[in-house]
C-alpha positions in Angstrom: 134.4 121.4 79.2 132.0 122.2 82.1 133.4 122.5 85.5 132.0 120.0 88.0 131.0 122.7 90.5 128.6 124.2 87.9 127.0 120.8 87.1 124.3 120.9 89.9 123.3 124.4 88.8 123.0 123.4 85.2 121.0 120.3 86.2 118.7 122.4 88.3 118.1 124.8 85.4 117.4 121.9 83.1 114.8 120.5 85.5 113.1 123.9 85.8 113.0 124.2 82.1 111.4 120.8 81.6 108.9 121.3 84.4 107.9 124.7 83.0 107.3 123.2 79.6 105.2 120.3 80.8 101.5 120.8 80.3 101.8 123.4 77.6 100.0 122.4 74.4 101.3 123.1 71.0 99.5 125.9 69.3 97.0 124.8 66.6 98.1 125.4 63.1 96.3 128.2 61.3 95.2 127.6 57.8 92.1 126.7 55.9 89.3 125.9 58.3 87.8 123.4 55.9 90.8 121.2 56.2 90.2 118.6 58.9 92.9 117.9 61.5 93.7 114.6 63.1 91.5 115.3 66.1 88.5 116.3 64.0 88.2 113.0 62.0 84.9 111.4 62.6 85.4 107.9 64.0 82.7 105.3 63.2 81.8 102.5 65.5 82.4 99.0 64.4 79.4 97.0 63.1 78.8 95.1 66.4 78.6 98.3 68.5 76.7 100.2 65.8 74.1 97.5 65.7 73.8 97.3 69.5 73.7 101.1 70.2 72.2 102.5 67.0 73.0 105.6 64.9 72.2 108.2 67.6 75.6 107.9 69.4 77.7 111.0 68.6 80.2 113.1 70.5 78.2 115.3 73.1 75.1 113.1 73.0 73.4 112.6 76.4 72.5 109.0 77.1 72.1 106.5 79.9 74.7 104.0 80.9 74.6 101.1 83.5 76.4 101.0 86.8 76.5 97.4 88.0 77.4 95.9 91.4 79.5 92.8 90.7 80.2 90.1 93.3 83.7 88.6 93.8 82.6 85.5 91.7 82.0 87.9 88.7 78.2 87.6 88.9 76.1 90.7 88.8 74.0 91.5 91.9 72.1 94.5 90.6 72.5 97.9 88.8 71.2 101.3 88.2 71.0 103.5 85.2 73.0 106.7 85.2 72.8 109.8 83.0 76.0 110.3 80.9 77.4 112.1 78.0 79.5 110.7 75.2 82.9 112.5 75.2 84.9 110.4 72.7 84.3 107.7 70.2 86.7 105.0 69.0 85.8 102.2 66.6 85.6 99.6 69.5 84.4 101.8 72.4 82.8 105.0 73.6 84.1 107.1 76.4 81.3 108.4 78.6 81.2 110.9 81.5 78.8 110.6 84.4 76.4 113.6 84.8 74.8 112.4 88.1 75.7 110.6 91.3 74.6 107.0 91.6 75.1 104.8 94.7 74.4 101.0 94.7 75.3 100.1 98.3 77.0 101.2 101.5 79.3 98.9 103.4 81.4 99.1 106.5 84.6 99.3 104.4 83.3 101.8 101.8 80.7 104.5 102.2 80.2 104.7 98.4 79.8 101.9 95.9 78.8 103.6 92.6 79.9 106.6 90.6 80.1 110.4 91.0 79.6 113.3 88.7 82.7 113.6 86.4 83.7 109.9 86.5 84.4 108.4 83.1 84.7 104.9 81.6 85.2 103.3 78.2 82.0 101.5 77.2 83.0 98.4 75.2 79.9 96.3 75.4 77.5 98.9 74.0 75.2 99.1 77.0 74.2 102.7 76.3 70.6 103.8 75.9 68.9 107.0 74.7 66.4 107.1 77.5 66.4 106.1 81.2 63.3 103.9 80.5 65.2 101.9 78.0 68.1 101.4 80.4 65.9 100.4 83.3 63.9 98.0 81.1 67.2 96.4 80.1 68.2 96.0 83.7 64.8 94.4 84.5 65.0 92.0 81.6 68.3 90.7 82.9 67.0 90.6 86.5 69.6 93.2 87.6 67.2 96.0 88.6 68.0 97.7 91.9 65.6 96.8 94.7 65.7 99.0 97.9 66.3 96.8 100.9 63.5 97.2 103.5 65.2 95.2 106.2 65.4 96.8 109.6 62.6 99.3 109.0 59.5 99.1 111.2 56.2 100.8 111.0 54.6 101.9 114.3 51.0 101.1 114.8 50.6 98.1 112.5 
């Protein structure tokens, strides 16, 4: 039986042991390199996403996603295309990582409405495009293309 005066010491040692083991990854199994592991299995997109995006979508592929400014009533005000890279594929979505900063508006409450390099999201709708032109044309077709506001700017001499 453990004496009560040693209990805090044992508890502290257990906490340090658990904290030290957190974040360590198990070592990969060595073996036949031709055998695929669970993480290396190719995941195929479902038919709806495959039809919408196309066959080019693969891990590591650079593409263009959409960043949209949505009003409180859930309507879309406007958007911009942003360069991204596909970092993970599931059957129902693709995880993409932003490769450039994009800003949609500045307000008094928030200096940045948009996304920064390194931000990620799961794309479930399939709004990914191979080129920026394709993404911008999609925004224009929906009436969501970003228009720079000229309000408050004056030209001298006119």
